[in-house]
N, C-alpha and C positions, 0 to 999 in steps of 0.2 A: 574529421567529424566536426560538424557545425556546432559552434558553442551557443546554442539556443536552448533555454530551459523549457519554455512552454511550446509543446509540439502540436501541430494541427493534423490530426488524423480523423478524417471525416467519419462521423458516426459516434465518436467519443467527444466528451466535453471537458475531461479532466486528466490530460496527459502531460507529463513533464519529465525531462531528463534530470537526474539528481546530481549532475555536475555543477560546478561553480559555487558550491556551498563552503563557507569559511571553516577552516580547521583551527582548532586550538593550537596556538604556537605558530600560526602563519600558514599560508598556502590555501588551497581550495580543492575540493573533490574533482575528479576527472569526469569529463563528459564521455558518453558512449559506453558506460558500464551498466547502469541500472536505470530503468524507466518505470515510473509508477503510472497507473492508469485506472480509469473506470472500465467496465466490462468491454473487452475487445470483441465480444460476441455481437455487439451492436454496430461494428464497423461496416461501412459501405465497401464496395469493391475498390473505390478510390482510397478509402482508409486502409484497407489491407495492403494496397500497393505502397502507400506511404510507410506503413510498418515494415514491410520487406525492404524498401529502399533504405530504411534506417539501419538495416543490417540485422534485424531481430530474427533469430531462429528458434528461440525458446521463450515460452510464456508460462509463468507460474500462476495458476488460477486458484484463488481462495474461496470461490463460491461453492455453496452447497448444491446438490443435484437439483433441488427444487427451483434454483435460480437460473438454470441454464435455459437459453433461448429454445434449444431443441436438443434432444438427447445425444445426437451424433455431431454436434457442431464442431467439436474438437477434431474429429477425424476428417472433416471436410476442408481443412485449411493446411497450407504448405509450411506450417511451423510445428515444432514439438510443443505439445501442451502437457504440463505437469500439474495434475489436479491434486490439491491439498485442501480439502474442504474445511473451512472454519465456520461452522453453522451452529450458533448457540441454541441451546434448548428453548430459550425464550423466543426463538424465531429470528428471521432476518431483520425484523423491525427493531431490534435492540430495545426491548421492552424493560429497561431498568429505570430506577428513580432518576438517575443522572447519567450523562455520558462518561463521567469519571468512574462510576460504578460499573458501567458497561465495559469500559476498556480494561479495568482491573479484573473483572469477572472473566472476560474472555481470555486474558493472559493466563489466569490460573487454570481455567478449564481446558484450554487448548495448548498448553505449553509444548507437548510433543509435536503438534502441528507447526508451531512457530519454529521449532528446531528444524523440522523437515523442510520448511519453506526456505530457510536460510541455506541449508545444505543444497537444495535444488538450485538456488541462485548461484551459489559458489561453484557448483559442479558444471554449470552450463557455460558455453562460450558467450562472452558479452557482445553486444548489449542484450540484457535480459529484461523482459517486461514482467512486472508483478502487478496483479490486479484482483479486485473483488467486484462487487456490483457498482458501487459509486466511486471507488478509488480513494475513499477517505479513511474509513475506520479500520477495517482489518488490514488493508494495504498499508495504511499509515502506521500501524503498530509494528509491522515487520520492518518497514523502512526506518522508523525511529530507532529500533534496536540496532539495526545494521549501521546506520549513520553514527550512532553514539559509539559503537565499537570502533569505528574508523576515526573517532576523535572530532566529529563535527560539533561545533558549538551548540549547546542545547537551545539557545534562543533562535539560532538559524533553523533548527529542526522544527521548532514551534511555528516560525514564520512560513516555512515551506508547507507545513500541515494546513495552515490557515488559507493557503491559496486554493485548496479544495473547497472551502466555504465560499470563496468568491466565485469559483467556477460554477458552482451549483446554484448560487443565489438567484439568477434570472429564471430558473426553472422551478423554484420552490413554491411560488404562488399557485401555479397549476397543480403541483403535487398536493398541496394542502386542499385545494378545491375538489380534488378527486377522491378524498377520503370518504369512506363509506358511512361514517357516523362521527359524532363529536368526540368520542373517546379516541378514535383513530386519528382524527384531525389534531387533537391535543398531543398525541404521541408523535406525530410527524413534526409538529412545531418543536417538541423537545429534542428530537433527533437533529433538527436543523440548527440548533444553537451553535454558534461558532466554537470550534474545538481546538484552536491553536494552543491556548493556554492549558487545555486539558492534557494534551500530549506532553507538555512540559511537566505537569504534575505526575503523570504516569512514569516518566523517566526518573523523577525524584523518588517515587515509590519503589521502582525497580532497584535503585541504588540502596534504599533503606531495607527492603524486605528480602532481596536476593543477593545483594552485594555487587550489583551492577549488571549491565547487559550481557557481558561475557559469561558471568556466572549463571544468569537466567538461561542462556543458550548453551548450557553445560553439555548437551548431547551433540553439539556441533564439534567435529574434530578441530584441533588446533590448526591442522593443515588447511582445512576448508575455510575456516574463519580468517586465518592469516592471508590466504590467497585472495579472498574477497576484499579484505581491508587494503591489501597492497594495490589491487586494481583501482580502488576508489581513491587512494592517497597518491599512488604513483611514486612513492619514495622508498 
């Protein structure tokens, strides 16, 4: 397995392997276990070939039905798609006062879905792709919980999360300009605020309110969670 974090899969702009992240107490996470991405539904044929060449046979898709490129896109690809929609009532636009409010609200509202997503990742043969639409928010929340369970340093989790901001930054001006009105434009600017520190605040809140990520993921069996942690840590 190539030890490269940022992966080039044509059609996606925010793909990276979660290997190489520092663990508390020394060492780093293994490559070839978990890949985070923006929607793989936008992959070109070359992108799909790159995904398969990487060894991916399962993708966990956190998008809502309204976000799918076409209703049958999952059935048209030679990998297993596990659909676990995390689609907030406020819509895919994350229409909260702040991203911290959004993240905490989604964790509370969709706790069973976060549990299901982690179970799906643990049950599949690695490497597994987990993605939503942009690969930052919903994907980032699942990833942060898993990485923290594995003992990844919180600062490293925040820095990884911030890479998504950098990945999307070149595309934001066009996205802003395409807004239908000023309210929508303001909302998009709010969404695009860098979220690395926000995910660190979320992890602190999970520790305080739930007793830590393992407690938050209470519905994940010890067998599943330990299996995933062992794959990531390799010890």
